[in-house]
N, C-alpha and C positions, 0 to 999 in steps of 0.2 A: 523430338522433332528438332530438325535443325533450323536455325534463324533464316535461312534462304526459303523455307516454305510458309513464313509468316505473310498474311494478306497485307495488301499495300494500303496506301493511305484512304481512310474513308470505309473500308472495307467493313463488312461484319464478320466477326470470328465465330465461327460455329463450335460446338463441344470438341475438346480434344483431350484425351486420356492423357495420364501422368506421363513425364518424359521418362526414358528408360532404355537400357540396352536391349537388344533383341530377344535374350532369353526371359528376362523380367518382363518384357512387353508381352511375350506370348502368356505367360502366367497371368498379367494382370487382365488380358482378354478372356482367358479361361475363367479367371475368378468373376470378371464382371459378367459373363455368360451365366455362369452357376447361380449368382445371385437374382440376375433377372429371371431366372427358372424357378424361383421359389413360389409355391402357391400364393396365389393372393397378392402379391406385390411386385412391383417392379424396382424396388428401393433396396438399398443394403441393409441387410440384417444388423441391428443393433449390437455392439460388443458392451456387455454390462459393466460397469465400474464397481467393484466392491467399495461399500459405503464404510468409512471409517468411524470408530467410536470418537466422539468429542473429547477434546484435550482436558485435562482436569482444570475445574475452574471456569470451564466455557459452556455456555448454553447449548444443549442439542436441538435439532430441529424438532418442530412440533410434530411434522408428518415427513415420511421420508421424501427426499429427492429421486427422481427417475433419471439416472444418470448413463451415459454410454460414452464409449470411446469414439470419437468422429475423425480425427486425423492421427495418423501413426504411421512411422515409416514402415514398419512390418507389415502392415495391412494395406498401404499405399505405394506400390513399388515405384522406383524412380528418383526417391528422395530420401535424404538422410535425416531429416530432422522438419518438422512443423512448428512454426511460431506465430505469433502477434495475430490473435483472433479478432474478429468484427462480425457482426451479424445484424441484419435489418429483418423486418417483416414487408412484404410487399402489400400492394393494394389488393392484389389476388388472393392475399393470406399466405404465399409462400415464404418460408424462411430461406434466407439466403446467409450461408456461413463461409466467411473468407477467412485466408490464412495466407502465411508465406509459406511456399514450398522451397526448401532450403536443399539443394542438390547435392553438395558435396559435404557438407558439415553443417554445423548449428550457428556457425559464426554468422554476424551482423552484418558483413559487408562481402559476401560471396556470390556465387552464381544463385538467384533467387527469384523465383516465379511467383506470381500471385494465382491462388487456386480457389476453387468454390465447390461446394457442395449444396444441393438443394433439397428441401423437405416440403411437400405439401400435405402434410399430415400432422402440423403443429409441431414438429421435431421428434415425432416417434421413430420414423423412419427416414433415410436419406438416400439420394442418388449417388452415383459415382463421381468420383473426383473429376473435376473439370479446370483445364488450364487456360485462364481466361488472358494472361498477360506473361508471355515467356521472357525470363532476363536474359537469356542467350549469353551467358558468362558475366551480365552485370546484374545489380541488384535492383529489382523492382517490388516494392513493399510499402509497409506502412498505410494499409486499407483504411479508408476512411469512407464508407458508403451512406448514402442518403437517398430517401424516397420522397418524391414529388407526388403527393397523392392526390392533386389536381389531374395530374396527366399518367400517372402509373410509372412515369420514367424512374429508373434507379442510376444514380450516379457515383461513381466511384473515384474520388481522390485518391492518390498514391504519390508516392515518392521514389525518383530514381537517382542511382549514383554509378559511378565505374565500379564494377566487380574487382575482387581481389581473389589470388589463388591460394594464399599463404594462410588463411584463417585469421588474418589481422583486421583490425578495425579501419575504417575510412579515414584517409589520411586528413589531417588538419592543414588548411580549410578544406572540408569536404566538398565536392561538388554535386551536391544534391539539388535537385530540381523536382517541382510538383508537375503532375500529369493528371489526367482525366478521362475515363472512359463511361460509356453511357450503355443502357440496355434498355429497351422498349417492347420486350417479350417475356418480361417476368423473369430474366436472368437467364434465359435459355443461351442467348447471343449476347455478344459484346461489340462495342464500336471499338475501331482503332483508336489509340491513346493520342489525345493532343497534349501539347507542352502548354501549362498554363503560366509560365515564367514572366510573361509580358504583362500578366494581370495581378499576380500575387507574389512575385519574389523582387521587391525594390533592390537596388544595388547595394545596399548597406546590409542586406540579409545574406553575406556572401560566405557563410560558412555552414554550419550544420542547418538544417531545413528538414522538418518533420511533419507531415500531415497526420491528424488522429495521434496514433492508431486507435480508433474507436468509431462507432456509427455517428453520424451527424445528426441534426433534427430539421425539421419543418415547422416553422413557427405557426401557432394555431390562433394567436388572440392579438388584438389591438390592430393599429393601423400596419403594422408589418407582417400580419397574418399571410401565410405562403411564403415567406422568406425561406430560402435554405441556408443553414449554418453549420459549420464544422470548424474546429480548432486546429492551429499549427503552433509549433514552437521553434525559434531560428536563434541563430547567433551571429554575431558582427565580428569580422576579422579585421583589424587594423593595418595589417601588414606584417606584424611581428607577432601578434598573439590575439587569442580571442578577448574582445574588449567589452561585450553587452550581451545580456540574454534577453530575448523577447518572447512573450505568449501573446496569441493574437487570435481574433476570431475572422473567419473569411464568410463572406456572404455573397448569395445572388437572389435577386428579385426577378428572374426572367427563367426559371426552370433549372438553371444550371449553365444556360448557354454564355452568360458574361459572369464574372466573379471580381470581387475588390475586398481589400484589407478593411476591416471594421475595427472594434474595441482592441486596444494593443497595451500591453503593459510592459516597459522595459526595465531592466536592472544593469547598471555599469559593474563591470568587473575591475577591481583594483589592481594596479601592479604586481601584488604579491598573489594574485590569484583568487582572492576571496570576494564574496558577493553576499547581498543579504538573501537573494532568493533565485531560483532558476525554475519557474512552473512550466512544467513540461507534459507533453502527452494528455492535451486536457481533453475531458469529457463535458458535454453539454447536455442541460436538460431543461425544459420549460416547466416552471413552476404553473400551479393552477391560477395564478394572478398575472401569468405572462411573463414574469421576470425569469431571466435565463442565468440559471446556476452554471459556472463554470468552474469545474474541479479539476486539479492537476496534481501530478507528481512533484514533489519538490526534491531537488538533487543537489545537495552539498551547499546548500545555502547556509549562512550564519545563523538565521532567524531559525528557532526551534521548531521540530517537527519534518516529518517526511511526506506531507500533504498540505497544499495550500489551495484557496479557492476565492473567486471573485464573483460579482453580481452585475448583470447588465439589465438596466430596465427601460432601455430605448431600443430592444430588438436586435443587440449586438453590436450598435453603433459605437458603443463606448461602455467603459467599466465604471459603475457608480462610485468605486473606489479601488485603490490598489489591491492585488492580491493579498490575502492573509493567510499566513502559516496557523497550523492546528496543530499546537503542541501536544496535546494529550490524545490525539487519534493515532492509536497504535497500528504501524504498517511499516514494512521495510521500504527502501526506495525501490518504487515499481509502479507501474501503471495501473489505473484503475477504472472502473466504470460506474456510471450512474443511471437510474430509471427513476420515473414515475409510476408508481403503481398503487392506484386507490388513492387514501389519504397519506400514504409515506412517499418518501422519496428513499430510494435503495442506494447503497454504495458497497460494491464488490470489490474487495482486495484481501490480498493475505493479512492475517492478524498478528502475526509474530513481528514484533518492532526491529527486529535484526535480520532476520533470514526468510526467504520466500518459501513459506509454507503456511497451513491452515486458511485455506480459503475460507472467507466468512462475508456474509452479506450482513450489513448494519443498516439500520433505519434511522431517518430524521422524520420527527413529527412537527417541525417547525420551518420548513422550508428549506433545511440545509444549513441554518444556522448553528445549530448542534447535531452532533451525531451520537449513536449508541457507543456505549464502551464495549470491550471486548467480552466481559462477561454477561452482556444483554444481547450480542449478535448471534446470528445463527451461523453454525459451522457446516459448510458443505462438504470438506474434507480436511483431515489433518495431514493429509500428505503433502508433498513439496506442491507448491503451486505460485503462478507469476501472472501474467497478463490475462484480461478478460473482456468479455463484452455482456450486457444485459440487453434483453429484447422482451417487448410486450407481445405475446404470441396471441392474446384476446381471450374472451371469455373467461376472465380470472386468471389466467395462465401466463407465466413468464419462462424465460429461458435464461440460462447463464452459460456462454461459452468460454471455457478458460483453459488455461495451460495447466497441465498437473502431471505428477508421477509419484511412485513408490519410490524410486530412487533419486530423479531430478525434476525439477519443475518442467524441463523442456522435452519430457519423455513423448508426450502425447498431447492432443487437444481434445477436451471432453465437453459434451453438452449434457446439461442438467435442466429438466424441466422441474417447476415447483408452481406452486399457488400461495396465496398469502396465507393459507392456513399451515403450508410448510415453515414458515417464519415464525422465530419464537413471538410470543404475544407481547405486547406493551407492557410493561413491569412497572408497578409503582415506587415511589421512593425509597431509598434505601434506608436503613438505621444509621444512626449518625452517633460519633463521640465528638466530644468538644475539643476544639482548637483554640488555645487561649492567645495566640499571636493576634497583634493589634489588625482589627478589620476582617480576621478570618473566618469564613463559614466552617460547619460542622465537617469533620471528615467521614467518609463513608465507611460503615462496618459492612463488609461483605462474608457471605458463606455461612453465617452463624456465628461468628465469634462470640465469646460468651464471657460474661463478667467473672471474675476469680478474685481471690484474696492478693492484695500485691502488697509492695513494700511500703507505699503511703496511700492507705485505704484500698481503693479497687485497682484491679489489672485487667486486662484482656487475655484470654486463653486461644490458642490456635490449634487447630486439630491436625495440620499437615496435609490436608486435602484441597480446600478451596478456602479457608478463611484468611482474611486480609483487611487492612485497613487502609483506604487509598485517599488522599487528599485531592480535592478538586483542584484545577489549574488555577494559579492567580501568578501576575507578575512578580509577586515579592519571593516566590519559591526558589527559583534557579539562583544559584551560589554564583554563578560566573567564574571571573578570575582572581576574586578576592579569597581573604582567609575565612576560615569558618571553624565552628566547633560544634559536633554532633555528639549527642550522648542520650542514653537510655539504660533501663534495667531489664533484664532478661532472666530467664530460668528454663531450663529445659535437660532432657536424659537422653536423646536421641544419640544413637551411636554410629549411623551413618547418614548419606545424603547431604546436599547443600542445605543449611538452615539460615535462610535469609532473616535479618532483623529489621534493617531499614536500607531500602534503596531511593535514592535519588537521581532522576536523569533518565541515560539511555540504558543498552544492555549491549553485549556482545565485547569482541576485543577491540573495536575501533571508535565506540561511541563515547563521547564525554559523559561520565557518571561518576557518583559516590556510592559505596555501599560499606555496608557492616553484616558480616555472616560468620555462623559458626560452621567449622569442619571437621565433625567429631572424627571421621574417619582418619583425617591426618593430623588429628591431636591438637588443633589450633583454632583460634578465633583470627579473622583476618577482617583488614579494613583496607581499601582500594580506591584510588582516584584514576580516571583517565581524562587526560587535559588535550586541548587543540589551541595552538598559538599562532595567528596569522596564517599562512598557507601551509605551514608545516604538517606534517603527518601526527595522528594522535600518539600521545605518550602517556603510560601507566605508571604510578609508583604504588607500592602496597607495603603494608606492615603487619606482622603477625605476633601472635604469642606463642609461647611453649606450652601451652596447656589448651584443652577445648572447654573448660569449664562446664560440662555438662553433666554435673553432679546433682541437680534436681534443685539446687540452693539459687537465690537470688545473687546476681553479681551485677556491678555497674560497669559499664562500656562506655568509653569516649574516643572520638577521632578528633584530631585538631590538625588544621593546616594554618602553618604560621612560620615566619622567620626561616623560610627555605627549608623546612622540615614538615614531615607528616609522623605524627606522635599517636599513641595507641596508649591508653589507659584502661587500667582494669582494676576497679575497687579502689580507686584514688591514686595509684601507684603507675608509674611509667612501665609499660609492658614491651614497648619496642619503639623504635624510629627509623627513619628512611628519609633519604633526599626528596625534596619535592620535586614535581614537574611543572614548568611553567604553562599557563594557558586557562582557557575556561573549562569548567566541570559541566558547562550546561551550554552547548552549541550543537547546531546540525541535526541532532538526533531527536526522535519523539522523547517527551519529557513526562516522566511520573513520578510520584512520591508514595511509596507503598511502604507499610509496616508488615512484616512477617510474611512476604510474598517477592519472588524474583519478577522483575519488571514484565517477562514474557510468560508468566503463569507456569513455568515449567519448574518452580521448586516452591514449598510452603513450609514455614516453620510448624513443627510441633512442640509446643511450649507455651511460655507466656511472656508479655512485655508490660512494662510500666514506665510512665514518665518519660516520653521521647521528648527531646528539646534539640532544636537547632539555632545556632546564633551565627549571624554572618560576620563574626571576627574571631580572632584566635584569644581566647580567654586565657589567662595565665594560669598557672599550676593550682594557686589557691582558688581561683574562679571554678576550675574543674572541679576540684574536691567539694566545692560549696554544692554544684549540681547534685550530689548525692542526697542533700537534704530536701525536705519539703517544703521549705519556706521560700519567700521570692515572689516576685510579680514579673509579668512581661515587661521589657523594656525595648526601646526602638531597635534594637539589634536582634530581638528575637524574630525569628524566621517561621517556627512553628513551636506548638508546645502542646502536646498530646497528654494530658494526667492519664487517659486509658482507664479512669475509674468508673465509667458508667456507659451504657448504651441506651440512646434515646430511640424508641421507635415513631417513625413518621408516616402518619395513615392519611 
């Protein structure tokens, strides 16, 4: 449909089929006609999604999710790609699933429409695609719908910018502006969009601007009950560069007729491009006590973690404290969604800390202060997966609208129905093994790792499937930019696969990290660090041995960073050296400390480990040799010390 056929200001926009050339339009009409002729329903037939098996070391769903493909280019002609899902339940019980219909390609700044599908049976079947806002060459996206339950009106916040035809991103500073539409007939028709810039776009938010993208909420408790709230994230351009990041709540006390900026948190960007945090794509949830949880994607800040959050106790007027990063919540840099369901708060986002895959729902039982680890969460799919939104369907059921695909997270948008019984049950405390570092709590023993004979008393044996030891996060664990020495005893006979011994930090080719592992197929042991300094790109250095040492005997392994060198020791002797790379080995990325497991759960040790120690200084050669002995005590430079000789059951 050409832009000349759009309704004028103030008009109501009726249903419009997906935009397309004539042959595809004929196909679409015939398809819709056939679907409407299906016996007993006027809705589109669901396309089932094959349910993937859970990844090793991750919990399976207690009951299966009902999944179907909702948006996909091959089934919705006129679009090359669908992205950025958002979903709400109306007062009449209808589910409204929004997405960006990307016309020419999957790029973020092309010709993009806002599209919608409706379900009147709790998400089991869905009506045909409806174009509610045509980009006509520009980008109209970032849907953030909110339902006013007093009037039944659905308001839809969105963001526009000038479109591109070259597949590139929006030029910086980007001309992004907020707009709003509404529907008073349960999402069947929509008002003409109106520009909200005068209300919620101050002059200094003059670069990137984004509404949502995820549903907003209406407060139900306290003196601000009835208030509508959604999140935005923005940037400031100082004339030469982006100089600040902002995350904010936008509120309305009159059903969406007027809006204003509420709670705001800002972070300056240094001249070298570094900043502490960039909370973005925030999702809001009202807790049972009326507190608003604001959870956001964390993008490239120097604080640890890919997710951060804040709370508002005054109805979105202000944040009780600045955003706080969540170092040990494993997820890639991606949008996520939250929902309160029963006594749980739910968080949906991919669980791989490096790449957009393995969509997972994690629970919080303390109002969002802490979240389940990946071994406790519920896997929705092990496919590639990205953006999402959660909705309370009613009657104990909920829905997850998410990007997913067997090849790419942008292949399609799926809808998964589930109940609380579909989620992994709350688990009791894990067994622990002692950490003798000053003030350290016990390390968690996962998967059933068992006691075995070690070099000095006992050790722990790992089965190569899901066994691991994971340390709870504490501020003393990240090694930062300083020198360090890590050591352990190991024994294994594996002839293939990665054999992770110790992992500290992130994972992948770009995240700061430190690790030691066996690589028997390559006939070596390897130690590696990845570091970032200032605004520079990550750099890695590694050091390797000439043998795999997979003879089933105990061997001592140590990695030292100091004096501009990375040095690997085996059985007290230097086995290799390499030039160090400057910068922090614990920045930006999710941070975990694992023994016997790779951080992304995609490799586990088959073997045994004893006496793991990390010091935050470079020990000299004699001190490294002394680590082979059983004597000694923790010192102020001891970051961790796991004797690994006993597993304690915690009931």
